[in-house]
Every structure is written in C-alpha cells, then in structure tokens.
N, C-alpha and C positions, 0 to 999 in steps of 0.2 A: 395890174390894178394897183398894187401896193408900192410901186416904184418910188423910192426916196421917202416914203412915209415911215415914220418911226413908231414902234409899238413897244410898250412895256408890259410884261407878263409877270405878275406876282405868283408865288407858289410854283415857280418854274421847275423846281427839283422834284415835285410830286408826280404821282401817277399820271394825272391828266395834264399837268404842266408841260411835261416833255413833249407831248403830242401837240399842244398849242404852239410851242416854240417851233417844232418841225413844220407845222402847217403855215405859220407866219413866214418862215424862211422860204418855203416852197412858193409862196405868193409874192415874194420879192420885197418884203418889208425889212427895214433895218430893225432887227429884233433884239430887244434887251430883256435878258432873263434876270429877274430879281431873285436872289438867293441869300441865304445866310452863310456865314463863314464855315459852318459845319455841314452845310447841305451837300449830299452826294451829287456828283455830276456824272454819274454812270451813264445816264441816258441824255446827257447834254454835251456831246462830243463834237458837234459840227463846229468847224473853225470859224464860221461866219457869226456865231453867237457872240453878242456883247453882254458881258456880265456886270451887274451892279449889286453890291452887297447892301441890303437894307435891314436895319434892326428895328422891327416893329415893336419890340418891348420897351424901347426908349424913344418917346415921341420927339424930344428935342434933337436927339441924334439923327432920327429919321428925317426930320425937317431940314437939318443942316446938310445931310448927304444929298437930299433931293435938290436943295438950293445950289449946292456946288456943282452938281451935274448939269442942271438946267443952265446955269451961267456959262458953263464950259461947252456944252454940247447942244443946247437948245431943248425946248420942251418936247414931250412926246405928243404925237397926233392922237394916238389911241392908247388906252390903258385897259388891260384885262385883269380884273381882280379875282384871281383864282385861289388865293391863299385862304386857308380855312382849316378848322379842326372837325373831324367826324367822330372822334372818341377821346374822352378826357377822364382822368381819375377824379378831378375836381370839376363839378359841373359849372362852377363860376367861370372856368376857362373858356367854355363855349361862347359866352357873351363877350368876354375880354378879347378873344381872338376873332370870332366871326363878325361881331359888330364893331368892337373897339379898334381893330386894325384898319377896317375900312374907313371909319371916321377919321382916324389919325392920318391916313393917306390923303383923303379928300381935303382935310383942313390944311395939311402941309402944301399940297398942290395949289390950293387957293391962295395961301399966304405968299407964294412966289409967282402968282399970276400964270400958273401953268395948268389950268383945268383943260383936259383934253377935248378934242372934238366929239369923242364918244367914249364913255366908260362902260364896259361890259362887266356885270357882276355875275359870277357863277353862284347860283343858289340851288335849291333842292325842292323836289316834289314834296318833301317832308313838311314844308311850310303849310301844306293843306290839311294835315291831320288825317282823321279816320276815313271820311268819305262815306259812300253808300256801300255798306258791307252786306246788304240784303239783295237789292236789285242790281248791283254792280253798274250803276250809272257812272260814266266817266267824269272825272273832275273837269269843270269848265273854267275858262279864264275869269268869268264873272263871279264864281263862287268865292265866298269870304274865307280866307285862310283861318284855320283853327288848329294850329299845331298842338300835338299831344306829346311831343318830346322836347327836351331842353335844346337839343340840336336844332330842331325845326323852329323853335321859338327864337333862337339866336339868329338864324338866317332871316326870319321874318323881320326882326328888329333892324338888321342891316338893310333889307329892302325898304322898310319904312323910312329909315334915315335918308336914303337916297331920294325917295319920293318927296322929302321935305326940303330938298336943296334946289331952289329954282334956277340956280346958275350952273348946275351940273347936267350936261346932256348924257343920258344913260339908257341902257337896255339891260333887263334882267332875264337870265335864263334859268329856269327851274328844271334841273336834270332829274330824270328817273334813275333806275339802277344802272350804273356805268360799269362796263366790263371790258376786258381786252388784255393784251400782253402787259405784264408787270403788275396787274391788279392782284390783290391778295385775298379779299373776302370771298368773292365768287370762286376763286381758285381753291379755297379750302373745301367748298362744296364739291368741286370736281375731284379733288384729292380723295374725299370721303367716298365718292361714287366709285372711283378706281379701286378702292379697298373693299368695295362690295356692300356699302351701306349708304342709303340716302335718307337723311333725316329731314322731316318736315314738321311743321307746327300746326296742331289742331286737326280737326277732321272735316271741316267744311271747305268747300272749294276756295282756292286762293288764286286770283288772277294777277300775274306778275308782268311788269313791263320793263323793257331794257333799252339801252342805247349804247352802241359800240363806241369806244373811245375815239376812233378816227372820225366818226360822225359828230361827236361832241366838238372836235376841233373845227369841222366844217360849219357847224352851227354858230360857233363863236365868230368865225370869219364872216358869215352871212350877216350877223348882227353888226359887226364892225363896218361892213361895206354897204349897209343901209343907213338911212337917217336914224338918229337916236329916237327911240319910240317912247321913252319915259313910262314903260310898263313892263310886265313880266310875261314870258312865254314858256310853255311847256316844251321840253325837248325829250322826245321819246320815239321809238319805233311805233308804228301804228298798230301792230299786232300785240296781243296779250297772250301769255302762256301759263298753263298750270305747272305745278311742281313736277307732275308726271311727264309732261311734255319736255320740260327742261332736262329731266333725268334721261329720257329716251334719246335726246339729242347728244348729250354728253356720252352716254353709253355707245352710241353709234360711232362717235369720233374716237373713242378709246378702244373700240372693238370689244366692249365688255358685254357678255351675254347674260350674266346673272348678277342682279343687285337686289339686296333685301331692303324694301322701303320700310322705314321706321317712322310712324306718325306719333309724335310726342304730344301728350295732352297739354293744353294751355297751362294748367296749374303747375305741371312739372317744369315746363320751360321757364315759368316765372321764378320758380325756386332756383333753378340752375343759373339764370341770369343774375339773381340777387346774390348768390354765393360768389359767382365770378366777379361781379362788381366789387364786392367786399374784398376779395383777394387782390384785385387790381389796386385798390386803395392801400392795402397792407404792403404790397410789393412796389407801389408807385409806378406800376406799369399798366397803362390803359388796356382794359380787356375788350375784345370784340363783343363779348356777351355782357350786357348790363341792362339797367332799367329802360334806357332809351331803346336799346336794341330789341328788348321784349315787346315794346309797343309797336315797333316796326314789323317784327316777325309775326305778331298776331293779326296784323291788318290783312284783310281779305281782298281788298280792291285797290289796285294801283293803276287803273286805267285813267288816261287823261286825254282830253280833246285837243288835238294839234292843228285844228282848222286855221286859227289865227296865225300860228307859226308859219304855215305854208303860205298864207295869203300875204302877210306883212313882211316876213323875212325871206320868203322864197326858199325855205329849207324843208326838205323831206329826207328822212334817213335813207341811206343807200344800203346799209347792211341789215339783213334780217338776222334773227338770232341764230339760225343754222349756219349762215355764212360767217357771222362774227365768231361763233364758237369754233368753227373749222380753223379759222386763222389763229385765234387765241390759243387753242389747244396745241396746234402745231408749234407755236412759239414755246409754250410751256414744256413740251416734250424735248424740243431742240435745246432749250436752256437747262434741261435736267431737273425741272421742277416736278414733272409728272413721269 
C-alpha cells in the first residue's frame, strides 16, 4: 500500500513515535523520523529509518531545514505530527509546543509548497473536558470540547488551527490513555501494585478507557490510508474498566495475590498534586503529579463513542486491555523494569 510513498513522523523519539515509525516501515513507506540532536534513538534502530533533525524552537531554522530537504529529496506525501508535551513546569510551554510547533510546521511546509496529501494530528481525549460523571454517557464526536486542563486546551487550540487552514488536508486522532512497552505513567501504577499498593482517587466509580500503543500505530495508518476527513476521531478500545478491574488484570500478570487498595480522598490528591507541581517548578523538573493531572485523576468518565472511527476510518482496536497488559508487562519484566 505504502510503496514509494514518503512519510514524515515528528516526535519519533517518543513513546508513541517509535511505534509509528515501526508500523510505517512495516507497510513499506519511505519513513523519515524527525528528531532533535539530543533525542534518544534507543527504539529507532532499524537501518531503514531516514532521520531528519528539526529544531522547532527556531522557526527560521525549521523552515530552512525543511526547504533544503524538500529541494534535495522531494516533499513528503504524508505527515504525522506526533510531537507534543504532556507535562511542563511552565504551563505556557503547553501552548508553545502543542499549538506553536504545529503552526510552525504547517507554515513552513506551505511556504515551500510542500503541504502533504494528508496530515494526521495526534490529539487527546483531554480536549473534551469532564463529560458526564453522573450517568456515564460516552463522549460523542458531536459534543463540544470543553477542556479543563491546560494540556487539553493547548491540544484543542492545535485542532482549531488546523480546522482553519482550508488548504491543509488533515485528520485528527483523539487518543484515550495509551499504554504499552516503554510507557512510564501506567508503568508506575503497575510498579506500585507489584509493591502491594494500588492507589486510586475518590470513592465514586471511575470508568477508564485505554488504547494499546500498537493499535495507535494502526489507527494512524488507517487515517493516512483513507481520504483526509478534516475532523476528529476518538481512538479507544470499546471496553471501559474500573480501577479494580485494572488492578486485578495487573495482579494476574504479576502473580500478585495480595494488594492493598488505597482510595485517596479528592482533597488529599489536590494537595499532593499542588505540592508536587510546586516542587517541579523549584527543581525545574516536570512532575507527573500537578494541577492538570489532578483534573484528569478526579474525572470519573472516560468513555467515548468510536462509531464514526469504525465507519469512516475502518479502525477497530485489536488489543483488549488484558491482551495489551500481558504483552506490556512481559516486556517490562524482560527489560528489568518490573
């Protein structure tokens, strides 16, 4: 399908990026991985990968690098913009990176007449905000996004920017919680369970949704290989799980028979997140726990309707959470993480 077609993947050195690169290679694309000079290439070892160093912090340098490449090698048929920030010590960085880098890329490509046939933007279910935390109605594609985090707001601004570019063919993918080998946030939950404690937030039922990272890569390729839709799609496994179900699945994989569930009151989690955020600013190291994360943790309902995703992109998740956790935990154990 992808023979001789060229694809550029930004954020290629990140958790999801490595899987996008591998899937593109598997499908026969001439695959270009956009990285920084400091980016780890630990999971980008395939000799077929073409690397391009792009400096998104300097728009003129970015434009010049892209111009030189296109003049020498030709334009890319497809671009997957996977570059983004999920946690920052300075919240202004969310907008600068998640929106600003996309805008810089599009404007640079437009200036050299290299707008791709399809640009896929990796976005997030966080753009939707709180949703129905009482009746647990799934988010629908027709719902108006109302983000309640700075991260979600920056992603929505990027989406809105694309929707205002009449000359850019695009498809937006809003991912729910992504897990799999190399991922670190869900891994910390698994590590805690292995140590005998499972921490949850609040006392009301929380319905969590997941998508395995290999399914994310398949979803991106489904978007690439369909006509640009100029709209957003939810990417999620159809099932939802409670914290207790997640814990039971992890325990089963780790052969852990006794774990103490610790339900933390909402007010306590708010305090811990505030302190962790303050300490992150002091040390200049982004903390996993912060004000944004608090709003995410307290949310009870992450269900989303994937009907349009199946109908228009032909994508359905292959991995259930039990299957994905089996594969991911096997990797964590083999790599010595667990």
